[in-house]
N, C-alpha and C positions, 0 to 999 in steps of 0.2 A: 939366303941371297934376296936382296930387295929387287922386287921388279919395280920398273919406272913407273907404273899408275899409281903404286902405293908410297911412291916417294913423299908426295905433297901430305898425304895422311901422317905418316911418320914424322914430318917436319911441324906439322900442326901440333900433334901430340906433345913433341919437344918443346915447342913455343909456349904452349899452355901450362905444361910442367914447370917450365922457369918462370913464367909470370906467376903461378901459385905460389912457389917457392919465395919470390921476391915479394909479395904482396900478403904473403899467409899471415896466419895469426901472430900477435906479438903478447909478450908478458909484460907485466908491470912490476917495479921495483920501489920499494919504500926504504929510506935510510932515515935515521933520526939521531941529532945530538941532543941527548935528554935535556929537556928544559931550555932549550936554546933555539933549535932548527929542525927543519925536515926538508927531504927533498924527494920528489916522485919522478919517475920517468918510464915511459914505455919503450921496450926494445926487443930486439929478437932473441936475445940470450941473456942468462942472468949477468953474467961478466958485464957486457955492454950496458944493461939496465942498470945495475949498482953502480958503474961508474959514471953514468950520466946523472943519476939521482945524488950521488955523492958531490958531483959539481954543483948541482943546483942547491944544495944544502949548504956549501961552503960559500955560497954568493951572498948569505947573510952575515958573513964575516968570522964564522967558525973555521977551525982548520978541518979539512978534508977527513983527516984522520979521526975526528971526534965524532963524524957521521956514521953511525953503526947500521950495518945490515938488519932490517926488521922483518921485510916479508917480500916474497916474490911468489907472484901466481902467473900461470902459463895455461891457457891463454888469460889474458889480463881480465875479461869480463869487467862487471862494474865494482866499485871499490868504495868504501866509507871509511874516513878517518875520525875516530871518536875521542873526545877529551874526555877524562875522567878524574875525578878528585875525591880521595877518600876522607873520611871523618877526621884524621890525624893530619890531613893538609900536603900528603903526597898526592902528586898528580902524574899524568903520564897520557900518552896517546896508545890507541889500538888501532890498528890498521886491518882491516879485513877486505880480501880483494877475490877475484874469481866468481863473482857473482853472475847469475844470468841476466838480470834486470834491474833497473834503477828502482822498481818497486819492491823488489826483494830486497835491496840495500837500505832502503828506507825502512821497511819494516823490521829488519834486523835491528836497526838504531833504535827504532821505537821500542820493540821488545826488550833490549838491552838495558833500556832507561826507565822501564816500568817498576815501579816502586817494589815489588814482589821479588824482581830481580835485581835491583839496586839499591836495597837497602843501606849498603855500608858507602854509598857515594853521597857526598855533599852536591857534587855537580857531575853530571852524565850528557853529554851534548855532541852531536854529528856536527863537526865543523866544517866539512866538505866531502863531496862525492866526486868520483872520478868516472867518465865513460870509458868504453873498451878501448878508445884512442888516447886515452889519457888526457882528456880536456877536462879541466877542473869545473864542477858544477856546483852552484852554492845550494846550501841546504834549504 
């Protein structure tokens, strides 16, 4: 049984819990229509994130069905989208997410493109970064 004096405390705890849930960490979803388009979206669940990212991918004129799920990280953290092309001309994107800082995302991109690790690539470039809220940051 709750006493009258503790009722405000219980209400305060319930309110804080509801606010934390509503504003809690979000994940980031990345989809790609290979060699044509990509979409990125921050959301509270993978289903919502991928649906939103697929819509953004389709804005470039491809069918949403062509936008394939590539990555989901929860919490989103910092992300880096890398463009890679091998010596045979094949090119693709690699999306790494869930990193704790911008500096680590930049260091990871730099390390991936160092000649000792990237000898098979003719191009290795970070094309965009995303902060934990999904805002795109230029390299």
